[in-house]
N, C-alpha and C positions, 0 to 999 in steps of 0.2 A: 292453732297450735297442739302438741299433745299435753297430757295429764302431768303432773310431777308423781313421780313413782311412790305406790303404796309398799311394796314389797321390791325387796332387792331384785335382781335378772335371775332368771331360774337358772341357768347355766350361763359360760362362758359363752356360748354359742348364741345365746339370747341379745348379747352386747350388740348394740347398733350404735355407730361415732354419731355425735350431734351435727355434723359435718352435712349429715344428709338434709337439714333444715337450711344451707345455708343457699335457697333459691328463692326470691319471692314468690316466683309462681307456685311455690311447692306449699308456703304458707297459706296462699288463696286457696290455694286446691283441699288442704286439709280443713279449712273453714267452711268452703263450699259443701265438701262429703261429711259435715257435720249433719247440717241443715236436713239430706236427705242423700240415696245413692243417687248415682249418674255414671254415665257412659263417658269414655272421652271423647265424644260427638257430641257430647249434649254440655259435658262441662266446657268443651273447646267455645262451643258457641256463648254459653253464658260469659266468660272469660273475655270473651272475644279474643280467643288464640287458635292458632291452627289446631287440625287434631291430630297431626305428628308430634308437635312440640308437646300436648298436655297428654299424648301417650306414652312417649318416652318420661316426665316425670312422674308419672301414675305406676310404671314399671320400678323407678327406682324406688316409692315411697311403697309401692308391695313389696320391694324384695326388702325395704328393711321394718316391715310389717305393722306400718303403719295406717294402711287403708288394706280391706278386704272386700274379696270376692264377694257380694252379696245374692246377685242371681243373673241369669243369660237370658236374652229376651231377642227372639225372632225378629228383624227387620229386614225386610227387603230381601228376603231369601237370605239372608245372613241371621248371624247370632252379635248382638251384643252382648258386654260383660258390663254391668251396674257395680260402681264399689263404694265403700263406705266407709268414713274413719271414725274409729272408737277414740276418744279422747285420753282412755287408761292405758293406750299401747307407748306413752311417753314414758312410762316404765324402764322401760328396754333402752333407752337413749343415755347414754354417756359423754361428757368431755372430757378426751384423753390429756388435754393440753391448754393453757390457754390460747395459744395461738387457734386452734380450733373453735373455742367461745368466741372470740374474735370475730372470726368469719361469719358464725351464725350471726353475732350482735349487727356484722357490717347489713346483712341479707334484713333482720328485722326493721331495723332504720332506715334503708329502703323503703320497705312495705308503710313503715309508719309515714312517712312523707308523702307515698301515692294517697293513702289516706285522708291524712290532713289538709290536700288539695280537694277533698270531695267533703270536707265539714261542711253542715247545713248550716246557712247565718242564721244567728242568734240561739243556736243548739246550747241544751243545757248538758254538761257532763263534768268530768271532774278530770286535773290534772294532778298529778303528785311528783317530787323529784327530789330525793334526798341521799345523800351520802355521810353515815352517822357512825355511832356506837351505840351496842343494844346489849342490856343483860341477857345472856344465854335462855331463860326463859320466855323473857319479852320475844325475842327474836324466834325462838321454836315456834311460838303463837299467833304470831304473826303470819309465818311460811303457813300453819296449819290453816289460818282464815282465808289467805290466798288460795291455795287450794281450792277451796271447798268454794269459794268465789268464782272461780276457772270451771268447775263441775258443775256451775249451778247455770253459767252462759252458756256450755254445753249442752245441757238438760233443755235448755228454753229455746235454742235454736230451731230457727224455721228457716224453708227454701225463700230463695230471691222472690219465687212468685206469691208467697205470702204477702207482699206488700200491697197487692189488689185489697186486700183484706185488711189492712192499716197498720202493717209491721213496720216495723222501722228499722233503717241501714242502720248499724253501729260498729265502730271500732273500739277493740278493748286486747290491750299490750300488758302483761304483766310480766315483769322480772326481776328477780329477788335473786341474790347470790350475796356469800360472805366473802371479804374481800384478807387480801392479805394486810401485814401492819400490826399485828396484834402484839408484838416486843416492845413497839414505841408508845403504848397508849399513855405510859405517863407524862411525855415530853408534849411541851406547849400547853398543856390544859389550864383553862380559866382558875385565876387565882393565884398560877403560878409564876415563877420569875420566866422570861424570855432566854434561849440558850445565851444571848448574848447577855445575860446579867439586867437586861432590861426590865421595867415594870412587866405585871399581868394585863388584862387576862390573858390569852392566847388564843389559838385561831380557835373560832368554834365549826361546828360540823354543817355543813353547806347543807340548807334544806328548804324546800321551794312547794308551795299547795297551792292551789287555784280552784275558784267555782266552775271556772269554764275550759271545755277541753273536750276531744275527740277519744284520748285513749290516759290510760291508768300506767304511772309508772313507780315503781320502784325499784330504787339499787341497794343493795346493801346484802346465797341458797345455800319453764321448765318450765321457766315458761315458764312458759309456756308457757319455760315450757318446756322445760323439757326435758327432765331426764333425767339419769342416776347423776350422781357426782355431785348434787347439789345443784343442779338447775331444772328448770321447768318451763315448758313452752305449751300454753294453751291458745287455740285460736279459736276462734271463727274471725280468720285465720291467723287454723287453724287450726 
């Protein structure tokens, strides 16, 4: 998925809706094209898709500026175009509405289920999920560390054929965003009376952390993933 934006979009013409990511195959393409450049035919073979299907989604990603043409090579008397994903391109994405963000979240969920089905038995990993309240300075620092983590993942990405040299196939999903409801911060907090006058404490934030898993997810903003408007999506897919 694309990196969190470092700078605002250069102009209104640069802004692309987050909805462009709302298809699991596009997320897989972005991950694949992080490791190295592929043509539509090459990517189709790796992803077990038809070339026509991959070509269609590549065109959409190219139009959004999430992939770029990096070379053209002669093949069997024709020309094959190879594309590469720049993780920093996510800075041009923005979520214009909650509905748009929900569409992307659904695609991310489908992709995570697909990957989870391929989780290696007894694999080491991290799984974190939380809905909680944070001080603004802590929230800012956590987002910054998540951005750097995404950059590290993309910088270390290898193509699938590197598996023969010992590279491991991994899944990484990081979704951070700020939620609504700030005006009710004082209601039902620990140690305060319940709304009906009953004794505290009130509800505590839901938080779950585990030492095993193939994905890390935290909620509370691109990814990456994924773009402006407090969201970021980074992939290796991605």
